[in-house]
BALOBA-1460 file (C-alpha; in Angstrom, 3 decimals):
// residues 404
<rec num="1" residu="m" x="-18.752" y="17.168" z="-13.221"/>
<rec num="2" residu="f" x="-17.406" y="19.898" z="-10.974"/>
<rec num="3" residu="t" x="-19.514" y="18.998" z="-7.938"/>
<rec num="4" residu="i" x="-19.298" y="15.205" z="-8.232"/>
<rec num="5" residu="g" x="-15.699" y="15.109" z="-9.462"/>
<rec num="6" residu="g" x="-14.650" y="17.766" z="-6.973"/>
<rec num="7" residu="s" x="-16.176" y="15.961" z="-3.998"/>
<rec num="8" residu="v" x="-14.559" y="12.645" z="-4.967"/>
<rec num="9" residu="l" x="-11.212" y="14.396" z="-5.407"/>
<rec num="10" residu="v" x="-11.471" y="16.153" z="-2.036"/>
<rec num="11" residu="v" x="-12.591" y="13.081" z="-0.075"/>
<rec num="12" residu="f" x="-10.499" y="10.311" z="-1.629"/>
<rec num="13" residu="v" x="-7.516" y="12.016" z="-3.294"/>
<rec num="14" residu="y" x="-6.813" y="15.135" z="-1.242"/>
<rec num="15" residu="g" x="-8.121" y="13.273" z="1.816"/>
<rec num="16" residu="n" x="-5.212" y="10.853" z="1.365"/>
<rec num="17" residu="f" x="-2.620" y="13.637" z="1.740"/>
<rec num="18" residu="v" x="-0.649" y="13.262" z="4.970"/>
<rec num="19" residu="a" x="-1.433" y="16.794" z="6.210"/>
<rec num="20" residu="l" x="-5.094" y="16.907" z="5.065"/>
<rec num="21" residu="n" x="-6.326" y="13.486" z="6.154"/>
<rec num="22" residu="g" x="-7.333" y="14.565" z="9.660"/>
<rec num="23" residu="l" x="-8.804" y="17.884" z="8.504"/>
<rec num="24" residu="l" x="-11.058" y="16.283" z="5.884"/>
<rec num="25" residu="q" x="-12.116" y="13.335" z="8.046"/>
<rec num="26" residu="p" x="-15.268" y="15.067" z="9.422"/>
<rec num="27" residu="f" x="-16.427" y="15.880" z="5.871"/>
<rec num="28" residu="r" x="-15.745" y="12.281" z="4.816"/>
<rec num="29" residu="s" x="-17.621" y="10.964" z="7.844"/>
<rec num="30" residu="g" x="-20.635" y="13.155" z="7.096"/>
<rec num="31" residu="l" x="-20.832" y="11.940" z="3.496"/>
<rec num="32" residu="a" x="-20.437" y="8.336" z="4.667"/>
<rec num="33" residu="q" x="-23.410" y="8.698" z="7.010"/>
<rec num="34" residu="v" x="-25.519" y="10.160" z="4.192"/>
<rec num="35" residu="g" x="-24.586" y="7.309" z="1.865"/>
<rec num="36" residu="s" x="-25.147" y="4.679" z="4.549"/>
<rec num="37" residu="i" x="-28.585" y="5.994" z="5.493"/>
<rec num="38" residu="l" x="-29.656" y="5.980" z="1.845"/>
<rec num="39" residu="m" x="-28.325" y="2.460" z="1.212"/>
<rec num="40" residu="r" x="-28.788" y="0.748" z="4.588"/>
<rec num="41" residu="r" x="-31.243" y="3.009" z="6.448"/>
<rec num="42" residu="r" x="-28.770" y="3.382" z="9.292"/>
<rec num="43" residu="g" x="-25.421" y="4.985" z="9.993"/>
<rec num="44" residu="v" x="-22.027" y="3.372" z="9.550"/>
<rec num="45" residu="a" x="-19.048" y="3.104" z="11.887"/>
<rec num="46" residu="m" x="-15.982" y="4.913" z="10.530"/>
<rec num="47" residu="d" x="-12.756" y="2.948" z="10.124"/>
<rec num="48" residu="t" x="-10.067" y="4.592" z="12.259"/>
<rec num="49" residu="t" x="-7.221" y="2.628" z="10.632"/>
<rec num="50" residu="n" x="-7.690" y="4.394" z="7.272"/>
<rec num="51" residu="s" x="-7.033" y="1.075" z="5.519"/>
<rec num="52" residu="g" x="-9.268" y="1.800" z="2.525"/>
<rec num="53" residu="g" x="-11.966" y="-0.275" z="0.864"/>
<rec num="54" residu="t" x="-14.106" y="-0.498" z="4.013"/>
<rec num="55" residu="l" x="-17.893" y="-0.204" z="4.134"/>
<rec num="56" residu="s" x="-17.573" y="3.397" z="5.331"/>
<rec num="57" residu="d" x="-15.443" y="4.221" z="2.268"/>
<rec num="58" residu="w" x="-18.066" y="2.874" z="-0.137"/>
<rec num="59" residu="c" x="-20.776" y="4.737" z="1.769"/>
<rec num="60" residu="a" x="-18.689" y="7.926" z="1.480"/>
<rec num="61" residu="l" x="-18.446" y="7.373" z="-2.288"/>
<rec num="62" residu="v" x="-22.240" y="7.137" z="-2.514"/>
<rec num="63" residu="g" x="-22.440" y="10.237" z="-0.323"/>
<rec num="64" residu="c" x="-20.164" y="12.075" z="-2.781"/>
<rec num="65" residu="l" x="-22.480" y="11.208" z="-5.664"/>
<rec num="66" residu="v" x="-25.568" y="12.341" z="-3.757"/>
<rec num="67" residu="f" x="-23.898" y="15.529" z="-2.538"/>
<rec num="68" residu="g" x="-22.591" y="16.301" z="-6.031"/>
<rec num="69" residu="i" x="-25.982" y="15.845" z="-7.697"/>
<rec num="70" residu="a" x="-27.759" y="17.928" z="-5.049"/>
<rec num="71" residu="a" x="-25.137" y="20.690" z="-5.208"/>
<rec num="72" residu="a" x="-25.277" y="20.748" z="-9.009"/>
<rec num="73" residu="a" x="-29.074" y="21.004" z="-8.958"/>
<rec num="74" residu="l" x="-29.027" y="23.875" z="-6.461"/>
<rec num="75" residu="w" x="-26.209" y="25.616" z="-8.364"/>
<rec num="76" residu="s" x="-28.148" y="25.307" z="-11.630"/>
<rec num="77" residu="v" x="-31.200" y="26.970" z="-10.084"/>
<rec num="78" residu="l" x="-29.299" y="29.805" z="-8.410"/>
<rec num="79" residu="d" x="-27.084" y="30.449" z="-11.433"/>
<rec num="80" residu="r" x="-29.580" y="29.601" z="-14.167"/>
<rec num="81" residu="r" x="-28.691" y="32.635" z="-16.311"/>
<rec num="82" residu="n" x="-25.087" y="31.534" z="-16.727"/>
<rec num="83" residu="t" x="-24.467" y="29.241" z="-19.714"/>
<rec num="84" residu="d" x="-20.671" y="29.188" z="-19.773"/>
<rec num="85" residu="y" x="-18.826" y="27.110" z="-17.176"/>
<rec num="86" residu="r" x="-15.566" y="26.640" z="-19.080"/>
<rec num="87" residu="s" x="-13.540" y="28.465" z="-16.443"/>
<rec num="88" residu="w" x="-14.902" y="26.128" z="-13.767"/>
<rec num="89" residu="g" x="-13.921" y="23.212" z="-15.997"/>
<rec num="90" residu="r" x="-10.372" y="24.548" z="-16.069"/>
<rec num="91" residu="a" x="-10.424" y="24.951" z="-12.283"/>
<rec num="92" residu="l" x="-11.495" y="21.314" z="-11.901"/>
<rec num="93" residu="f" x="-8.722" y="20.311" z="-14.308"/>
<rec num="94" residu="e" x="-6.101" y="22.049" z="-12.160"/>
<rec num="95" residu="i" x="-7.465" y="20.606" z="-8.909"/>
<rec num="96" residu="a" x="-7.436" y="17.131" z="-10.436"/>
<rec num="97" residu="r" x="-3.958" y="17.564" z="-11.940"/>
<rec num="98" residu="i" x="-2.329" y="18.634" z="-8.672"/>
<rec num="99" residu="g" x="-4.051" y="15.868" z="-6.716"/>
<rec num="100" residu="l" x="-2.943" y="13.288" z="-9.270"/>
<rec num="101" residu="v" x="0.646" y="14.603" z="-9.242"/>
<rec num="102" residu="v" x="0.891" y="14.432" z="-5.447"/>
<rec num="103" residu="e" x="-0.439" y="10.861" z="-5.270"/>
<rec num="104" residu="l" x="1.661" y="9.591" z="-8.188"/>
<rec num="105" residu="i" x="4.871" y="10.968" z="-6.704"/>
<rec num="106" residu="a" x="3.985" y="9.782" z="-3.179"/>
<rec num="107" residu="y" x="3.262" y="6.200" z="-4.242"/>
<rec num="108" residu="g" x="6.174" y="6.307" z="-6.662"/>
<rec num="109" residu="l" x="8.563" y="7.311" z="-3.870"/>
<rec num="110" residu="a" x="7.226" y="4.486" z="-1.694"/>
<rec num="111" residu="k" x="8.318" y="2.050" z="-4.399"/>
<rec num="112" residu="a" x="11.469" y="3.799" z="-5.612"/>
<rec num="113" residu="i" x="12.588" y="3.918" z="-1.963"/>
<rec num="114" residu="p" x="11.271" y="0.385" z="-1.436"/>
<rec num="115" residu="i" x="9.076" y="0.564" z="1.650"/>
<rec num="116" residu="q" x="5.542" y="-0.056" z="0.381"/>
<rec num="117" residu="m" x="6.232" y="-3.775" z="-0.057"/>
<rec num="118" residu="g" x="9.802" y="-3.857" z="1.251"/>
<rec num="119" residu="y" x="8.792" y="-5.058" z="4.712"/>
<rec num="120" residu="m" x="7.843" y="-8.403" z="3.125"/>
<rec num="121" residu="t" x="11.553" y="-9.312" z="3.179"/>
<rec num="122" residu="q" x="11.558" y="-9.379" z="6.989"/>
<rec num="123" residu="p" x="11.645" y="-12.695" z="8.902"/>
<rec num="124" residu="a" x="7.942" y="-12.517" z="9.819"/>
<rec num="125" residu="h" x="6.968" y="-13.031" z="6.172"/>
<rec num="126" residu="q" x="9.431" y="-15.754" z="5.172"/>
<rec num="127" residu="l" x="7.842" y="-18.861" z="6.683"/>
<rec num="128" residu="p" x="4.211" y="-19.032" z="5.397"/>
<rec num="129" residu="l" x="3.701" y="-21.468" z="2.528"/>
<rec num="130" residu="v" x="2.775" y="-19.863" z="-0.786"/>
<rec num="131" residu="g" x="-0.550" y="-21.688" z="-0.767"/>
<rec num="132" residu="d" x="-1.366" y="-20.259" z="2.666"/>
<rec num="133" residu="l" x="-0.931" y="-16.656" z="1.542"/>
<rec num="134" residu="g" x="-3.938" y="-14.503" z="0.756"/>
<rec num="135" residu="l" x="-4.140" y="-12.723" z="-2.578"/>
<rec num="136" residu="k" x="-2.824" y="-9.420" z="-1.209"/>
<rec num="137" residu="d" x="0.121" y="-11.046" z="0.568"/>
<rec num="138" residu="t" x="0.905" y="-12.998" z="-2.606"/>
<rec num="139" residu="l" x="1.108" y="-9.742" z="-4.572"/>
<rec num="140" residu="w" x="3.052" y="-7.948" z="-1.825"/>
<rec num="141" residu="s" x="5.535" y="-10.851" z="-1.577"/>
<rec num="142" residu="f" x="6.031" y="-10.814" z="-5.342"/>
<rec num="143" residu="m" x="6.614" y="-7.061" z="-5.409"/>
<rec num="144" residu="g" x="8.733" y="-6.991" z="-2.250"/>
<rec num="145" residu="a" x="10.977" y="-9.837" z="-3.410"/>
<rec num="146" residu="s" x="12.641" y="-7.635" z="-6.044"/>
<rec num="147" residu="d" x="13.777" y="-4.134" z="-5.160"/>
<rec num="148" residu="v" x="14.774" y="-3.637" z="-8.806"/>
<rec num="149" residu="y" x="11.224" y="-4.179" z="-10.068"/>
<rec num="150" residu="s" x="9.728" y="-2.119" z="-7.257"/>
<rec num="151" residu="i" x="12.075" y="0.775" z="-8.056"/>
<rec num="152" residu="a" x="11.236" y="0.555" z="-11.772"/>
<rec num="153" residu="t" x="7.481" y="0.776" z="-11.162"/>
<rec num="154" residu="g" x="8.041" y="3.620" z="-8.703"/>
<rec num="155" residu="l" x="10.102" y="5.586" z="-11.215"/>
<rec num="156" residu="a" x="7.321" y="5.202" z="-13.791"/>
<rec num="157" residu="e" x="4.812" y="6.771" z="-11.374"/>
<rec num="158" residu="i" x="7.229" y="9.549" z="-10.372"/>
<rec num="159" residu="t" x="7.956" y="10.315" z="-14.036"/>
<rec num="160" residu="a" x="4.245" y="10.577" z="-14.800"/>
<rec num="161" residu="g" x="3.774" y="12.957" z="-11.863"/>
<rec num="162" residu="v" x="6.709" y="15.186" z="-12.822"/>
<rec num="163" residu="l" x="5.602" y="15.374" z="-16.473"/>
<rec num="164" residu="l" x="2.121" y="16.425" z="-15.353"/>
<rec num="165" residu="l" x="3.572" y="19.519" z="-13.695"/>
<rec num="166" residu="w" x="4.629" y="21.307" z="-16.893"/>
<rec num="167" residu="k" x="2.444" y="22.764" z="-19.657"/>
<rec num="168" residu="r" x="4.355" y="21.180" z="-22.534"/>
<rec num="169" residu="t" x="4.554" y="17.706" z="-20.983"/>
<rec num="170" residu="w" x="1.335" y="17.352" z="-18.968"/>
<rec num="171" residu="l" x="-0.358" y="15.299" z="-21.702"/>
<rec num="172" residu="a" x="2.556" y="12.838" z="-21.840"/>
<rec num="173" residu="g" x="2.390" y="12.612" z="-18.043"/>
<rec num="174" residu="g" x="-1.352" y="12.031" z="-18.163"/>
<rec num="175" residu="m" x="-1.030" y="9.198" z="-20.709"/>
<rec num="176" residu="l" x="1.732" y="7.571" z="-18.682"/>
<rec num="177" residu="a" x="-0.420" y="7.979" z="-15.561"/>
<rec num="178" residu="i" x="-3.265" y="6.117" z="-17.300"/>
<rec num="179" residu="v" x="-0.969" y="3.175" z="-18.034"/>
<rec num="180" residu="a" x="0.528" y="3.136" z="-14.528"/>
<rec num="181" residu="m" x="-2.769" y="3.529" z="-12.674"/>
<rec num="182" residu="a" x="-4.609" y="1.048" z="-14.920"/>
<rec num="183" residu="q" x="-2.068" y="-1.575" z="-13.849"/>
<rec num="184" residu="v" x="-2.374" y="-0.598" z="-10.185"/>
<rec num="185" residu="f" x="-6.185" y="-0.581" z="-10.301"/>
<rec num="186" residu="l" x="-6.284" y="-3.978" z="-12.020"/>
<rec num="187" residu="l" x="-3.853" y="-5.465" z="-9.484"/>
<rec num="188" residu="n" x="-5.894" y="-4.045" z="-6.600"/>
<rec num="189" residu="l" x="-9.071" y="-5.586" z="-8.017"/>
<rec num="190" residu="c" x="-7.613" y="-8.989" z="-8.895"/>
<rec num="191" residu="y" x="-5.479" y="-9.372" z="-5.756"/>
<rec num="192" residu="d" x="-8.044" y="-7.925" z="-3.327"/>
<rec num="193" residu="v" x="-5.906" y="-5.002" z="-2.203"/>
<rec num="194" residu="p" x="-8.034" y="-2.570" z="-0.117"/>
<rec num="195" residu="v" x="-7.159" y="0.549" z="-2.111"/>
<rec num="196" residu="k" x="-9.645" y="0.009" z="-4.913"/>
<rec num="197" residu="i" x="-11.515" y="3.305" z="-4.541"/>
<rec num="198" residu="l" x="-8.390" y="5.480" z="-4.410"/>
<rec num="199" residu="s" x="-6.651" y="3.741" z="-7.316"/>
<rec num="200" residu="g" x="-9.905" y="3.835" z="-9.291"/>
<rec num="201" residu="a" x="-10.276" y="7.554" z="-8.563"/>
<rec num="202" residu="l" x="-6.703" y="8.222" z="-9.697"/>
<rec num="203" residu="l" x="-7.243" y="6.230" z="-12.900"/>
<rec num="204" residu="a" x="-10.502" y="8.096" z="-13.591"/>
<rec num="205" residu="t" x="-8.712" y="11.398" z="-12.931"/>
<rec num="206" residu="a" x="-5.943" y="10.584" z="-15.407"/>
<rec num="207" residu="i" x="-8.516" y="9.594" z="-18.040"/>
<rec num="208" residu="a" x="-10.649" y="12.683" z="-17.434"/>
<rec num="209" residu="i" x="-7.893" y="15.292" z="-17.681"/>
<rec num="210" residu="t" x="-6.519" y="13.791" z="-20.915"/>
<rec num="211" residu="a" x="-9.934" y="13.231" z="-22.557"/>
<rec num="212" residu="p" x="-9.966" y="16.574" z="-24.457"/>
<rec num="213" residu="c" x="-6.775" y="15.549" z="-26.259"/>
<rec num="214" residu="w" x="-7.808" y="12.028" z="-27.265"/>
<rec num="215" residu="p" x="-8.637" y="12.998" z="-30.882"/>
<rec num="216" residu="n" x="-5.114" y="14.382" z="-31.280"/>
<rec num="217" residu="v" x="-3.571" y="11.299" z="-29.654"/>
<rec num="218" residu="m" x="-5.538" y="8.964" z="-31.929"/>
<rec num="219" residu="r" x="-4.377" y="10.950" z="-34.965"/>
<rec num="220" residu="v" x="-0.768" y="10.468" z="-33.864"/>
<rec num="221" residu="l" x="-1.225" y="6.748" z="-33.160"/>
<rec num="222" residu="t" x="-2.909" y="6.155" z="-36.541"/>
<rec num="223" residu="n" x="-0.459" y="8.425" z="-38.405"/>
<rec num="224" residu="s" x="-3.347" y="10.561" z="-39.670"/>
<rec num="225" residu="t" x="-3.507" y="14.242" z="-40.523"/>
<rec num="226" residu="p" x="-2.729" y="16.102" z="-37.279"/>
<rec num="227" residu="l" x="-5.270" y="18.354" z="-35.587"/>
<rec num="228" residu="p" x="-4.420" y="21.813" z="-34.204"/>
<rec num="229" residu="p" x="-3.050" y="21.718" z="-30.634"/>
<rec num="230" residu="r" x="-5.810" y="21.462" z="-28.022"/>
<rec num="231" residu="q" x="-6.048" y="24.673" z="-26.008"/>
<rec num="232" residu="l" x="-7.243" y="24.450" z="-22.420"/>
<rec num="233" residu="w" x="-9.941" y="26.796" z="-21.217"/>
<rec num="234" residu="s" x="-8.934" y="29.863" z="-19.232"/>
<rec num="235" residu="a" x="-8.881" y="29.485" z="-15.472"/>
<rec num="236" residu="p" x="-11.191" y="31.662" z="-13.322"/>
<rec num="237" residu="g" x="-9.975" y="34.698" z="-11.370"/>
<rec num="238" residu="t" x="-7.505" y="37.450" z="-12.057"/>
<rec num="239" residu="r" x="-3.988" y="36.870" z="-13.278"/>
<rec num="240" residu="s" x="-2.556" y="37.305" z="-9.787"/>
<rec num="241" residu="v" x="-5.093" y="34.839" z="-8.358"/>
<rec num="242" residu="r" x="-4.192" y="32.261" z="-11.018"/>
<rec num="243" residu="a" x="-0.485" y="32.775" z="-10.373"/>
<rec num="244" residu="g" x="-1.026" y="32.363" z="-6.632"/>
<rec num="245" residu="a" x="-3.040" y="29.179" z="-7.128"/>
<rec num="246" residu="s" x="-0.359" y="27.786" z="-9.441"/>
<rec num="247" residu="s" x="2.361" y="28.565" z="-6.892"/>
<rec num="248" residu="l" x="0.308" y="27.004" z="-4.099"/>
<rec num="249" residu="g" x="-0.128" y="23.824" z="-6.137"/>
<rec num="250" residu="f" x="3.592" y="23.625" z="-6.881"/>
<rec num="251" residu="v" x="4.495" y="24.187" z="-3.223"/>
<rec num="252" residu="t" x="1.992" y="21.502" z="-2.193"/>
<rec num="253" residu="v" x="3.600" y="18.994" z="-4.548"/>
<rec num="254" residu="v" x="7.144" y="19.794" z="-3.390"/>
<rec num="255" residu="a" x="6.317" y="19.868" z="0.335"/>
<rec num="256" residu="h" x="4.285" y="16.655" z="0.299"/>
<rec num="257" residu="s" x="6.886" y="14.854" z="-1.832"/>
<rec num="258" residu="a" x="9.705" y="15.973" z="0.461"/>
<rec num="259" residu="l" x="7.774" y="14.771" z="3.518"/>
<rec num="260" residu="i" x="7.071" y="11.377" z="1.916"/>
<rec num="261" residu="a" x="10.717" y="11.038" z="0.864"/>
<rec num="262" residu="v" x="11.944" y="11.684" z="4.419"/>
<rec num="263" residu="i" x="9.417" y="9.216" z="5.856"/>
<rec num="264" residu="a" x="10.391" y="6.637" z="3.218"/>
<rec num="265" residu="v" x="14.123" y="6.935" z="3.908"/>
<rec num="266" residu="i" x="13.594" y="6.545" z="7.671"/>
<rec num="267" residu="a" x="11.258" y="3.596" z="7.102"/>
<rec num="268" residu="v" x="13.573" y="1.746" z="4.725"/>
<rec num="269" residu="i" x="16.409" y="2.079" z="7.251"/>
<rec num="270" residu="d" x="14.134" y="0.697" z="9.985"/>
<rec num="271" residu="i" x="13.007" y="-2.199" z="7.757"/>
<rec num="272" residu="h" x="16.574" y="-3.409" z="7.208"/>
<rec num="273" residu="s" x="18.076" y="-2.750" z="10.667"/>
<rec num="274" residu="p" x="18.028" y="-5.801" z="13.001"/>
<rec num="275" residu="r" x="18.439" y="-4.788" z="16.638"/>
<rec num="276" residu="s" x="19.576" y="-8.095" z="18.133"/>
<rec num="277" residu="a" x="20.922" y="-11.531" z="17.297"/>
<rec num="278" residu="l" x="17.400" y="-12.926" z="17.781"/>
<rec num="279" residu="d" x="16.277" y="-11.373" z="14.497"/>
<rec num="280" residu="g" x="16.072" y="-13.962" z="11.722"/>
<rec num="281" residu="e" x="14.661" y="-17.323" z="10.671"/>
<rec num="282" residu="w" x="15.407" y="-20.382" z="12.821"/>
<rec num="283" residu="e" x="14.927" y="-24.121" z="12.221"/>
<rec num="284" residu="a" x="14.508" y="-26.651" z="15.013"/>
<rec num="285" residu="t" x="17.157" y="-29.295" z="15.582"/>
<rec num="286" residu="s" x="15.156" y="-30.745" z="18.492"/>
<rec num="287" residu="f" x="11.835" y="-29.988" z="20.191"/>
<rec num="288" residu="t" x="10.313" y="-31.580" z="23.289"/>
<rec num="289" residu="v" x="6.892" y="-31.319" z="24.920"/>
<rec num="290" residu="d" x="6.862" y="-32.252" z="28.624"/>
<rec num="291" residu="g" x="10.311" y="-33.769" z="28.140"/>
<rec num="292" residu="v" x="9.219" y="-36.091" z="25.309"/>
<rec num="293" residu="p" x="10.409" y="-35.583" z="21.712"/>
<rec num="294" residu="a" x="7.542" y="-33.784" z="20.027"/>
<rec num="295" residu="a" x="7.426" y="-36.058" z="17.002"/>
<rec num="296" residu="m" x="6.378" y="-38.888" z="19.343"/>
<rec num="297" residu="t" x="3.575" y="-37.107" z="21.199"/>
<rec num="298" residu="g" x="0.964" y="-36.580" z="18.471"/>
<rec num="299" residu="r" x="-0.863" y="-34.017" z="20.611"/>
<rec num="300" residu="e" x="-1.045" y="-30.274" z="21.167"/>
<rec num="301" residu="p" x="0.938" y="-28.151" z="21.338"/>
<rec num="302" residu="r" x="2.397" y="-29.012" z="17.976"/>
<rec num="303" residu="p" x="6.175" y="-28.613" z="17.749"/>
<rec num="304" residu="w" x="7.686" y="-25.520" z="16.260"/>
<rec num="305" residu="a" x="9.614" y="-26.771" z="13.247"/>
<rec num="306" residu="n" x="10.656" y="-23.209" z="12.380"/>
<rec num="307" residu="v" x="10.357" y="-19.841" z="14.047"/>
<rec num="308" residu="a" x="10.925" y="-16.313" z="12.717"/>
<rec num="309" residu="i" x="11.734" y="-13.422" z="15.004"/>
<rec num="310" residu="t" x="11.524" y="-9.872" z="13.714"/>
<rec num="311" residu="d" x="13.301" y="-7.400" z="15.979"/>
<rec num="312" residu="r" x="13.617" y="-4.114" z="14.107"/>
<rec num="313" residu="p" x="12.539" y="-0.524" z="14.785"/>
<rec num="314" residu="d" x="8.737" y="-0.369" z="14.451"/>
<rec num="315" residu="y" x="8.627" y="-4.092" z="13.536"/>
<rec num="316" residu="l" x="8.424" y="-6.661" z="16.325"/>
<rec num="317" residu="s" x="6.798" y="-10.085" z="15.870"/>
<rec num="318" residu="f" x="7.188" y="-13.809" z="16.491"/>
<rec num="319" residu="v" x="6.047" y="-16.420" z="13.955"/>
<rec num="320" residu="t" x="5.944" y="-20.163" z="14.574"/>
<rec num="321" residu="q" x="5.541" y="-22.923" z="11.996"/>
<rec num="322" residu="s" x="4.353" y="-26.454" z="12.661"/>
<rec num="323" residu="p" x="5.661" y="-29.515" z="10.764"/>
<rec num="324" residu="s" x="2.556" y="-29.314" z="8.539"/>
<rec num="325" residu="g" x="3.675" y="-25.870" z="7.372"/>
<rec num="326" residu="a" x="0.915" y="-23.914" z="9.143"/>
<rec num="327" residu="t" x="2.119" y="-20.663" z="10.675"/>
<rec num="328" residu="t" x="0.944" y="-18.701" z="13.704"/>
<rec num="329" residu="v" x="1.704" y="-15.011" z="14.161"/>
<rec num="330" residu="w" x="2.302" y="-13.795" z="17.729"/>
<rec num="331" residu="a" x="2.623" y="-10.260" z="19.017"/>
<rec num="332" residu="l" x="6.007" y="-9.929" z="20.663"/>
<rec num="333" residu="e" x="7.553" y="-7.992" z="23.535"/>
<rec num="334" residu="l" x="11.214" y="-8.432" z="24.366"/>
<rec num="335" residu="k" x="12.300" y="-8.592" z="27.978"/>
<rec num="336" residu="e" x="15.632" y="-9.552" z="29.443"/>
<rec num="337" residu="q" x="16.195" y="-13.194" z="28.407"/>
<rec num="338" residu="a" x="12.485" y="-13.623" z="27.636"/>
<rec num="339" residu="l" x="9.971" y="-13.283" z="24.795"/>
<rec num="340" residu="l" x="6.452" y="-12.250" z="25.798"/>
<rec num="341" residu="i" x="4.133" y="-13.550" z="23.070"/>
<rec num="342" residu="r" x="0.355" y="-13.408" z="22.547"/>
<rec num="343" residu="q" x="-1.854" y="-14.525" z="19.662"/>
<rec num="344" residu="r" x="-4.254" y="-11.618" z="20.150"/>
<rec num="345" residu="l" x="-3.379" y="-8.238" z="21.581"/>
<rec num="346" residu="s" x="-6.066" y="-8.677" z="24.245"/>
<rec num="347" residu="d" x="-4.606" y="-12.010" z="25.458"/>
<rec num="348" residu="s" x="-2.413" y="-12.342" z="28.520"/>
<rec num="349" residu="p" x="1.209" y="-12.766" z="27.448"/>
<rec num="350" residu="t" x="2.946" y="-16.132" z="27.438"/>
<rec num="351" residu="t" x="6.566" y="-16.038" z="28.586"/>
<rec num="352" residu="i" x="9.112" y="-17.876" z="26.453"/>
<rec num="353" residu="r" x="12.591" y="-17.826" z="27.950"/>
<rec num="354" residu="y" x="15.603" y="-17.900" z="25.660"/>
<rec num="355" residu="r" x="19.299" y="-18.583" z="26.062"/>
<rec num="356" residu="w" x="22.236" y="-19.213" z="23.786"/>
<rec num="357" residu="e" x="24.332" y="-22.341" z="23.417"/>
<rec num="358" residu="g" x="27.475" y="-21.387" z="21.591"/>
<rec num="359" residu="d" x="27.209" y="-18.791" z="18.860"/>
<rec num="360" residu="r" x="24.547" y="-20.369" z="16.664"/>
<rec num="361" residu="t" x="22.095" y="-22.338" z="18.822"/>
<rec num="362" residu="l" x="19.040" y="-20.564" z="20.249"/>
<rec num="363" residu="i" x="17.176" y="-22.428" z="23.002"/>
<rec num="364" residu="l" x="13.536" y="-21.520" z="23.733"/>
<rec num="365" residu="t" x="11.681" y="-22.830" z="26.794"/>
<rec num="366" residu="g" x="8.281" y="-22.059" z="28.247"/>
<rec num="367" residu="t" x="4.740" y="-23.224" z="28.954"/>
<rec num="368" residu="i" x="2.206" y="-23.457" z="26.105"/>
<rec num="369" residu="a" x="-1.320" y="-24.687" z="26.928"/>
<rec num="370" residu="t" x="-0.093" y="-26.113" z="30.297"/>
<rec num="371" residu="h" x="2.678" y="-28.074" z="28.551"/>
<rec num="372" residu="e" x="6.375" y="-27.455" z="29.035"/>
<rec num="373" residu="i" x="8.224" y="-27.011" z="25.742"/>
<rec num="374" residu="e" x="11.887" y="-26.774" z="24.872"/>
<rec num="375" residu="g" x="13.268" y="-26.175" z="21.392"/>
<rec num="376" residu="h" x="16.801" y="-25.949" z="20.059"/>
<rec num="377" residu="f" x="17.099" y="-23.822" z="16.925"/>
<rec num="378" residu="q" x="19.818" y="-22.903" z="14.484"/>
<rec num="379" residu="p" x="19.765" y="-20.203" z="11.768"/>
<rec num="380" residu="r" x="17.914" y="-21.206" z="8.633"/>
<rec num="381" residu="v" x="19.135" y="-19.937" z="5.255"/>
<rec num="382" residu="m" x="16.090" y="-19.261" z="3.054"/>
<rec num="383" residu="e" x="16.261" y="-20.190" z="-0.619"/>
<rec num="384" residu="r" x="15.457" y="-16.619" z="-1.632"/>
<rec num="385" residu="a" x="18.844" y="-15.540" z="-0.272"/>
<rec num="386" residu="n" x="20.432" y="-17.653" z="-3.032"/>
<rec num="387" residu="s" x="18.371" y="-16.037" z="-5.828"/>
<rec num="388" residu="p" x="19.994" y="-12.675" z="-6.584"/>
<rec num="389" residu="f" x="19.266" y="-10.430" z="-9.559"/>
<rec num="390" residu="r" x="21.417" y="-11.659" z="-12.447"/>
<rec num="391" residu="l" x="21.575" y="-11.390" z="-16.225"/>
<rec num="392" residu="v" x="23.369" y="-14.669" z="-16.967"/>
<rec num="393" residu="q" x="21.347" y="-17.632" z="-15.683"/>
<rec num="394" residu="p" x="23.000" y="-20.888" z="-14.550"/>
<rec num="395" residu="g" x="22.282" y="-24.040" z="-16.480"/>
<rec num="396" residu="i" x="19.361" y="-26.260" z="-15.477"/>
<rec num="397" residu="d" x="20.253" y="-29.489" z="-13.687"/>
<rec num="398" residu="p" x="18.740" y="-32.210" z="-15.928"/>
<rec num="399" residu="d" x="18.667" y="-34.612" z="-12.996"/>
<rec num="400" residu="q" x="16.232" y="-32.431" z="-10.994"/>
<rec num="401" residu="p" x="12.520" y="-33.405" z="-11.045"/>
<rec num="402" residu="k" x="10.346" y="-30.950" z="-12.994"/>
<rec num="403" residu="t" x="7.365" y="-29.203" z="-11.453"/>
<rec num="404" residu="s" x="6.382" y="-27.073" z="-14.438"/>
């Protein structure tokens, strides 16, 4: 348990810490190559985006299992006279507890300061039809649509992490962590979110550290005769060593949480800070291709019925929507009176010139696939803007057709 559990914790939990990710990457890469060679008889390319759930991640997980088994076998031979590993069990408990606390608070802060899914409220994500969204984007749109719900789920994770820090409340924190991470793991599986290994590792960690107390918990839940309090094994090392390790863990939690909080505050400001009047959703009032109204041409390029321009710090994109509802995402660069757009980053940019007519009409002109286009657009108010959080619901219009 120490070698397998410890390697998984180091690679996937501690390896997700902001400051340790780069330091542990070589170790992760080595384990991934071992796992890949055993499974595929060849090496595997490492994912530099750190997106999670990639082939290299699964190979690294196999590498952790192989490394853990081999290390345990060698340890057993070299230390065959020792029959008591309770202190090492306590050490693994503390390593797991601190790792779980850091991740719970980090992900909790990303929801309580709504940035993890908050960017889904930006113009770039308002035009795609619900049926055109992938499973992950469906989940992210649902979560990002309500800051209240996002904050509530974040506070649950933060509470679990804080409770895990203290001796008298760590069990309550661990049980709450099981509930929170079980939901996250299930959502990641069912909505194809690429964080399955990490969320699964955090759920397994929460289950493992609370397992010794399950008999007591079951007695409480069934209102049975209580058992004596479960005492944890003594940690290895001298008293000063244990105190130093405890202080280091506490400092790690505080420092990492403070860093994540600062990053989250900066990010949430960037998410909601338009930099120009171009930012927003726009609907076409007219659109011509080679001087002919687009509805009459029936050929490519299809008219842009709606466009969404995101112009915010760290977020810059251009999204077009055809009359059929299909959307196209373009990378965007802003120049003076021009939008430079490209469908792939390796493409040569297409120049779309823009000008204003009055205060509310945006005119876009340019050449798409050798055809001259011109579109007149006005701001579009999305229905979501008229759906605030409220306790008292308006009455249902009986004259409206029902869809459910």
